[in-house]
C-alpha positions as CSV (number, residue, x, y, z in Angstrom):
1,X,-18.3,5.0,33.4
2,X,-20.0,8.0,31.8
3,X,-16.6,9.6,31.2
4,X,-15.5,6.5,29.3
5,X,-18.6,6.5,27.1
6,X,-18.2,10.2,26.3
7,X,-14.5,9.7,25.5
8,X,-15.4,6.8,23.2
9,X,-18.0,8.8,21.5
10,X,-15.6,11.7,20.9
11,X,-12.9,9.3,19.5
12,X,-15.5,7.7,17.3
13,X,-16.6,11.0,15.9
14,X,-13.1,12.2,15.3
15,X,-12.1,9.0,13.5
16,X,-15.2,9.2,11.3
17,X,-14.1,12.6,10.1
18,X,-11.0,11.0,8.7
19,X,-12.4,7.7,7.5
20,X,-15.4,8.9,5.6
21,X,-13.5,11.2,3.2
22,X,-10.8,8.5,2.6
23,X,-13.5,6.0,1.9
24,X,-15.2,8.5,-0.5
25,X,-12.0,9.1,-2.3
26,X,-11.3,5.4,-2.7
27,X,-14.8,4.8,-4.0
28,X,-14.5,7.6,-6.5
29,X,-11.2,6.4,-7.8
30,X,-12.0,2.8,-8.2
31,X,-9.5,1.1,-10.6
32,X,-9.4,4.2,-12.8
33,X,-8.6,7.8,-12.1
34,X,-11.5,10.1,-12.9
35,X,-10.4,13.4,-14.4
36,X,-12.2,15.6,-12.0
37,X,-10.4,14.2,-9.0
38,X,-6.7,14.5,-10.2
39,X,-5.2,16.8,-12.7
40,X,-3.4,15.0,-15.6
41,X,0.1,15.8,-14.2
42,X,-0.8,14.4,-10.8
43,X,-2.3,11.3,-12.5
44,X,0.8,10.8,-14.5
45,X,3.1,11.2,-11.5
46,X,1.0,8.7,-9.4
47,X,1.2,6.2,-12.3
48,X,4.9,6.6,-12.5
49,X,5.3,6.0,-8.8
50,X,3.1,2.9,-9.0
51,X,5.1,1.6,-11.9
52,X,8.4,2.2,-10.2
53,X,7.2,0.5,-7.0
54,X,5.9,-2.5,-9.1
55,X,9.4,-2.9,-10.7
56,X,11.1,-2.5,-7.4
57,X,9.0,-5.3,-5.8
58,X,9.5,-7.5,-8.9
59,X,13.3,-7.0,-8.6
60,X,13.3,-7.7,-4.9
61,X,11.4,-10.9,-5.4
62,X,13.8,-12.0,-8.1
63,X,16.8,-11.2,-5.8
64,X,15.2,-13.1,-3.0
65,X,14.6,-16.2,-5.2
66,X,18.2,-16.0,-6.4
67,X,19.5,-15.8,-2.8
68,X,17.4,-18.8,-1.8
69,X,18.8,-20.8,-4.7
70,X,22.4,-19.8,-3.8
71,X,21.8,-20.8,-0.2
72,X,20.3,-24.2,-1.2
73,X,23.2,-24.9,-3.6
74,X,25.7,-24.1,-0.8
75,X,23.9,-26.3,1.6
76,X,23.9,-29.2,-0.8
77,X,27.6,-28.7,-1.6
78,X,28.5,-28.7,2.1
79,X,26.3,-31.7,3.0
80,X,27.3,-34.0,0.1
């Protein structure tokens, strides 16, 4: 029983060394990038990646809706 408690404590401490810095970074960033965290070139690249991913998701959603419409139209043409 004591071995399990010690193992749990070690895992808890190890995970806290990862979680606390990530939480701090997230809190510091907020919705805006603060200049002392990222250099301007890193900030610009992150914004480019976010914009590209946003466009990709938007395109995928449009394609999914189009596919659903095509499937529905094929179903109605077969049924009626």
